[in-house]
C-alpha positions as CSV (number, residue, x, y, z in Angstrom):
1,X,4.2,11.0,-19.0
2,X,5.1,14.3,-20.8
3,X,8.0,16.2,-19.3
4,X,9.2,19.8,-19.6
5,X,11.9,20.5,-22.2
6,X,14.9,22.7,-22.3
7,X,15.6,22.0,-18.5
8,X,18.9,22.0,-17.2
9,X,18.3,19.5,-14.5
10,X,16.4,16.2,-15.3
11,X,16.1,15.6,-11.4
12,X,16.1,17.5,-8.5
13,X,15.5,16.8,-4.6
14,X,15.6,18.3,-1.3
15,X,17.5,16.5,1.3
16,X,19.8,16.4,4.6
17,X,22.9,14.9,3.9
18,X,24.7,12.8,6.4
19,X,27.2,10.0,6.8
20,X,26.6,6.2,7.3
21,X,28.9,4.1,9.0
22,X,28.9,0.3,9.0
23,X,31.1,-2.3,10.3
24,X,33.6,-4.4,8.3
25,X,32.6,-7.9,7.2
26,X,28.8,-7.5,8.1
27,X,29.5,-7.6,11.7
28,X,27.3,-6.2,14.5
29,X,28.0,-2.6,15.7
30,X,28.7,-3.2,19.3
31,X,31.5,-5.8,18.8
32,X,33.1,-4.0,15.8
33,X,36.2,-1.4,16.0
34,X,36.3,-1.1,12.3
35,X,33.9,0.8,10.2
36,X,33.5,2.3,6.7
37,X,32.0,5.6,6.3
38,X,30.2,7.0,3.4
39,X,28.0,10.1,2.5
40,X,24.4,9.4,2.3
41,X,20.7,10.3,2.3
42,X,17.4,8.6,1.2
43,X,16.9,11.5,-1.5
44,X,20.4,11.7,-3.0
45,X,20.4,7.9,-3.1
46,X,17.5,8.2,-5.5
47,X,19.3,10.6,-7.7
48,X,22.4,8.4,-8.0
49,X,20.9,6.0,-10.6
50,X,20.3,8.8,-13.0
51,X,23.3,10.7,-12.2
52,X,25.6,7.7,-12.8
53,X,23.8,7.2,-16.1
54,X,24.5,10.8,-17.1
55,X,21.4,12.8,-16.5
56,X,22.1,16.1,-14.8
57,X,21.0,16.0,-11.1
58,X,21.0,18.3,-8.3
59,X,20.3,18.3,-4.5
60,X,19.0,21.4,-2.3
61,X,20.5,21.1,1.2
62,X,22.6,22.7,4.0
63,X,25.9,22.2,5.1
64,X,27.8,22.9,8.5
65,X,30.4,25.7,7.7
66,X,34.1,24.6,8.2
67,X,32.9,21.1,8.8
68,X,35.2,18.3,7.6
69,X,32.1,16.0,7.4
70,X,30.5,18.8,5.0
71,X,33.6,18.7,2.8
72,X,33.5,15.0,2.8
73,X,29.9,15.0,1.5
74,X,30.6,17.8,-1.2
75,X,33.4,15.7,-2.5
76,X,31.2,12.6,-2.5
77,X,28.2,14.3,-4.3
78,X,30.7,15.7,-7.0
79,X,32.2,12.0,-7.5
80,X,28.6,10.8,-8.3
81,X,28.0,13.5,-10.8
82,X,25.3,15.2,-8.4
83,X,25.2,18.9,-8.3
84,X,24.4,20.7,-5.1
85,X,23.1,24.1,-3.8
86,X,22.7,25.2,-0.2
87,X,24.0,27.6,2.5
88,X,26.8,27.1,5.1
89,X,25.3,27.3,8.4
90,X,27.5,28.2,11.3
91,X,28.0,25.3,13.6
92,X,27.4,27.4,16.8
93,X,30.0,25.5,19.1
94,X,30.5,22.2,20.0
95,X,26.8,21.5,20.8
96,X,25.5,23.2,17.8
97,X,24.6,21.8,14.4
98,X,26.0,18.4,12.6
99,X,25.5,16.3,9.9
100,X,23.3,13.3,10.8
101,X,25.1,9.8,11.5
102,X,23.3,6.7,10.5
103,X,25.0,3.6,12.1
104,X,24.0,0.2,10.5
105,X,24.6,-3.4,11.2
106,X,23.8,-5.1,7.7
107,X,23.1,-8.2,9.3
108,X,24.0,-11.7,8.3
109,X,21.8,-14.9,7.8
110,X,19.1,-15.2,10.3
111,X,20.8,-12.3,12.2
112,X,18.7,-9.3,10.8
113,X,19.9,-5.9,10.1
114,X,19.9,-3.1,12.7
115,X,19.7,0.6,12.1
116,X,20.6,3.3,14.7
117,X,19.9,6.9,13.5
118,X,21.7,9.6,15.5
119,X,20.2,12.9,14.3
120,X,20.5,15.4,17.3
121,X,21.5,18.7,16.2
122,X,21.0,18.0,12.4
123,X,21.6,20.8,10.2
124,X,19.2,19.6,7.5
125,X,16.2,20.6,9.8
126,X,17.0,24.4,9.1
127,X,16.3,24.1,5.4
128,X,14.2,27.1,4.5
129,X,13.0,28.6,1.2
130,X,14.7,31.9,2.1
131,X,18.1,30.2,1.0
132,X,17.0,29.3,-2.5
133,X,15.8,31.4,-5.5
134,X,12.9,29.2,-6.6
135,X,12.3,31.2,-9.6
136,X,15.9,30.9,-11.0
137,X,15.7,27.0,-10.1
138,X,12.4,26.3,-11.5
139,X,11.6,28.9,-14.1
140,X,15.0,29.8,-15.7
141,X,17.4,26.8,-15.1
142,X,14.3,24.4,-15.4
143,X,13.7,20.8,-13.7
144,X,11.7,18.0,-15.2
145,X,11.1,15.7,-12.1
146,X,11.3,16.9,-8.4
147,X,11.5,13.9,-6.0
148,X,10.3,14.5,-2.4
149,X,10.5,12.1,0.4
150,X,8.2,12.3,3.4
151,X,11.4,11.9,5.6
152,X,12.3,15.5,4.6
153,X,8.8,16.8,4.8
154,X,8.5,15.6,8.3
155,X,11.9,16.4,9.5
156,X,11.0,19.7,11.2
157,X,8.3,22.3,10.9
158,X,10.7,24.4,8.5
159,X,11.3,21.4,6.4
160,X,7.7,20.8,6.0
161,X,7.1,24.3,4.9
162,X,10.0,24.1,2.7
163,X,8.8,21.1,0.8
164,X,5.3,22.9,0.1
165,X,6.8,25.8,-1.0
166,X,9.1,23.8,-3.5
167,X,5.9,21.7,-4.5
168,X,4.1,25.1,-5.4
169,X,6.8,26.5,-7.3
170,X,7.6,23.3,-9.2
171,X,3.9,23.0,-10.2
172,X,3.6,26.7,-11.4
173,X,6.9,26.0,-13.6
174,X,5.6,22.8,-15.3
175,X,7.9,20.5,-13.1
176,X,6.5,16.9,-12.5
177,X,6.6,15.9,-9.0
178,X,7.4,12.4,-7.5
179,X,6.6,11.9,-3.8
180,X,7.9,8.9,-1.7
181,X,5.7,8.8,1.1
182,X,8.3,7.2,3.6
183,X,6.2,7.4,6.7
184,X,8.3,7.2,10.0
185,X,6.2,7.0,13.3
186,X,8.9,8.9,15.3
187,X,8.8,12.0,13.0
188,X,4.9,12.4,13.3
189,X,4.6,11.9,17.0
190,X,2.9,14.9,18.4
191,X,2.6,16.4,14.9
192,X,0.0,14.2,13.4
193,X,-2.4,17.2,12.3
194,X,0.4,19.4,10.8
195,X,2.0,16.5,8.8
196,X,-1.3,15.0,7.7
197,X,-2.1,18.4,6.0
198,X,1.1,18.8,4.4
199,X,1.3,15.3,3.1
200,X,-2.2,15.8,1.6
201,X,-1.3,18.8,-0.3
202,X,2.0,17.3,-1.6
203,X,0.3,14.2,-2.7
204,X,-2.8,16.1,-4.4
205,X,-0.2,17.8,-6.4
206,X,2.1,14.7,-7.4
207,X,2.2,12.9,-10.5
208,X,4.0,9.9,-9.0
209,X,3.3,8.4,-5.6
210,X,5.6,5.8,-4.2
211,X,5.1,4.0,-1.0
212,X,4.1,0.6,0.6
213,X,0.6,-0.1,2.2
214,X,1.8,1.5,5.5
215,X,2.8,4.5,3.9
216,X,-0.4,5.0,2.3
217,X,-2.5,4.4,5.4
218,X,-0.6,6.1,8.0
219,X,0.5,9.2,5.9
220,X,-2.8,9.9,3.9
221,X,-5.4,7.9,5.7
222,X,-6.5,5.6,3.0
223,X,-7.9,2.4,4.0
224,X,-5.9,-0.8,3.6
225,X,-5.0,-4.2,4.9
226,X,-2.9,-4.7,8.0
227,X,0.8,-4.5,7.1
228,X,3.0,-7.8,7.5
229,X,2.1,-11.2,8.0
230,X,1.7,-12.1,4.5
231,X,3.7,-13.3,1.7
232,X,4.6,-11.0,-1.2
233,X,2.3,-12.4,-3.8
234,X,-0.6,-11.6,-1.3
235,X,0.5,-8.2,-1.3
236,X,0.1,-7.5,-4.9
237,X,-3.9,-7.8,-4.5
238,X,-4.1,-5.9,-1.4
239,X,-2.0,-3.0,-3.0
240,X,-4.4,-2.8,-6.2
241,X,-7.3,-2.6,-4.0
242,X,-5.8,0.1,-2.0
243,X,-4.5,2.0,-5.0
244,X,-8.2,1.9,-6.3
245,X,-9.3,4.1,-3.1
246,X,-6.1,6.4,-3.5
247,X,-7.1,7.4,-7.1
248,X,-10.4,8.9,-6.0
249,X,-9.0,10.7,-3.3
250,X,-6.0,12.0,-5.5
251,X,-7.2,12.2,-9.2
252,X,-4.1,14.0,-10.3
253,X,-1.8,11.1,-9.5
254,X,-0.8,9.3,-12.7
255,X,1.7,6.6,-11.3
256,X,1.5,4.7,-8.3
257,X,4.4,2.2,-7.2
258,X,5.7,0.1,-4.5
259,X,8.1,-2.7,-4.1
260,X,7.4,-6.1,-2.6
261,X,9.7,-7.8,-0.2
262,X,9.9,-11.1,1.7
263,X,13.1,-11.5,3.9
264,X,14.2,-15.2,3.8
265,X,17.3,-14.3,5.5
266,X,19.5,-11.4,5.7
267,X,21.4,-12.6,2.8
268,X,18.2,-13.5,0.5
269,X,14.9,-11.9,-0.3
270,X,12.1,-12.4,-2.7
271,X,12.0,-9.1,-4.5
272,X,9.1,-7.8,-6.5
273,X,7.3,-4.6,-7.6
274,X,4.1,-3.4,-8.8
275,X,3.2,-0.2,-10.9
276,X,-0.2,1.4,-12.0
277,X,0.4,4.0,-14.7
278,X,-2.7,5.8,-16.1
279,X,-5.0,3.0,-14.8
280,X,-2.9,0.1,-16.4
281,X,-1.3,-2.4,-14.0
282,X,2.4,-4.0,-14.4
283,X,4.0,-6.5,-12.1
284,X,7.5,-7.9,-11.7
285,X,6.6,-11.2,-10.1
286,X,8.6,-11.5,-6.9
287,X,12.0,-13.7,-7.4
288,X,14.8,-14.5,-5.1
289,X,17.7,-12.1,-5.1
290,X,21.1,-12.2,-3.3
291,X,21.5,-9.5,-0.4
292,X,24.9,-7.9,0.9
293,X,23.3,-4.9,2.4
294,X,19.4,-4.4,2.4
295,X,19.5,-0.6,3.0
296,X,18.9,1.4,-0.2
297,X,17.1,-1.0,-2.1
298,X,13.7,0.9,-2.2
299,X,15.6,4.0,-3.1
300,X,17.3,2.2,-6.1
301,X,13.9,1.1,-7.2
302,X,12.6,4.7,-7.1
303,X,15.7,5.9,-8.8
304,X,15.5,3.2,-11.6
305,X,11.7,4.2,-12.0
306,X,12.2,7.9,-12.4
307,X,15.3,7.2,-14.9
308,X,13.0,5.3,-17.0
309,X,10.5,8.0,-16.8
310,X,12.9,10.8,-17.8
311,X,14.2,8.4,-20.8
312,X,10.6,8.3,-22.1
313,X,10.2,4.5,-21.7
314,X,6.9,2.5,-21.5
315,X,5.6,2.1,-17.9
316,X,6.5,-1.7,-18.2
317,X,10.0,-0.8,-18.7
318,X,10.1,1.9,-15.8
319,X,9.1,-1.0,-13.5
320,X,11.6,-3.5,-14.7
321,X,14.6,-0.9,-14.8
322,X,13.5,0.2,-11.3
323,X,13.2,-3.5,-9.8
324,X,16.7,-4.3,-11.4
325,X,18.3,-1.0,-9.9
326,X,16.8,-2.1,-6.4
327,X,18.2,-5.5,-7.0
328,X,21.8,-3.8,-7.8
329,X,21.8,-1.5,-4.8
330,X,21.4,-4.4,-2.2
331,X,24.7,-6.0,-3.9
332,X,26.9,-2.9,-3.0
333,X,28.4,-2.1,0.6
334,X,27.1,1.7,0.2
335,X,23.4,2.4,0.3
336,X,22.9,3.7,-3.4
337,X,23.6,2.3,-6.9
338,X,26.2,3.3,-9.3
339,X,25.4,1.4,-12.6
340,X,28.0,1.4,-15.1
341,X,25.6,1.5,-17.9
342,X,22.1,0.6,-18.7
343,X,23.0,-2.9,-20.1
344,X,24.2,-3.8,-16.5
345,X,21.0,-2.9,-15.0
346,X,19.0,-5.1,-17.9
347,X,21.3,-8.0,-17.3
348,X,20.2,-8.3,-13.8
349,X,16.5,-8.1,-14.7
350,X,17.1,-10.6,-17.0
351,X,19.1,-12.9,-14.5
352,X,22.1,-12.8,-16.5
353,X,25.1,-12.9,-14.1
354,X,27.7,-14.0,-16.7
355,X,31.0,-12.5,-17.1
356,X,31.4,-9.7,-19.5
357,X,34.8,-9.4,-20.9
C-alpha cells in the first residue's frame, strides 16, 4: 500500500483516554483491596506498538483541566513515545467531567475475565473539530495513516461528527485510513440510524477495515454467519465469504483483517489471524498461546498490522507481525504492547522463547 511521504507522524488516532485498574494476582475485583492503575484507551494501545519501535505517533484527545488523572495520563503517553494534542476541559465541579475508568478482573483458569466500564461524565465525549486545526495536522505536518475505532465514533453525537470530519480531512490530504469497527451494542442503543450512516461513510473511505463477523454484520449490515458456537478453524471460511460480500459494498477498501480466537481457559487461547489484501488471502493458522490478561490482544494485532504497512512489508509479514504483537500483549499486565525491538516480536511468531543473552 502506497503511503504519503514527508509526514511528521506515521500514525495518528482520536481517542478518549482513561485509566484501567486491575486487582493484584489475577484476583476478582470484588474480593480485592490492592489494584494496579494504568493509563489506557483502545486507540492509544494500537499506537503503542509503532511508538515503542520508534515511529512518530500522536493521539488527539481531551483532558480534564487540573486533574491529577490527566497528569498521570500525559506522563504515561510521553513515556510511551506517543505525542498528544487536545484541550483542557474545565471539570465543572465534583459532578462534572472526568476520565473514564475501566475496572478489570483478568480471570484465571476456568474463571473468565470480567470488565466493568465506568464512563459517566467522560471528558472524551466532548471531542469536537473546533479544538483542532486539521489543515495543520494533515496538510502541513502530515500523517501517513489515521486509525479510527468504532468506540470513538459511537461515543457521542459529537465524537461521531468529529470522526467524520477527520476522515474527510485525512482523505483530502492523502492520509490512509484504518477503521476498526469495534461494535458495542450499548453505544448503539437508540442511535442505530445515526451510527449506521456514520459507519458507512467511514468504511466507504477506509483503506483498511478490521473487525470480527459480528462487527461487520451489526455495524455495516453485511450478511454473515451467527457469531459464536464454532471453532476458530471454521471461522476462516465464514470470514472469507463475508468479506466477499463486503468488497462489493466497499470497493475502496484494500485490506480486511480479523483475529481468530478460541478460549481454552483464561490462561490459554487458540490464536490465529486472517487477512485479505488486494484480493489475496493470508492466514496464520490458530495455535495455542499463554495468556496473562487477554484484554488488548486485538489492539496489539491492529498495531502490529499497521506497523508492517508503515514499514512497507509484504501483506504476509503484516499479518504475521500483527499476530505476534497480539500474542505479546496478552503476556503483559497492561493492555498494550511495548516490544523492545522487531526481533522480539518475530521470535514470538517463530515460537522461540529461549533466553537471549
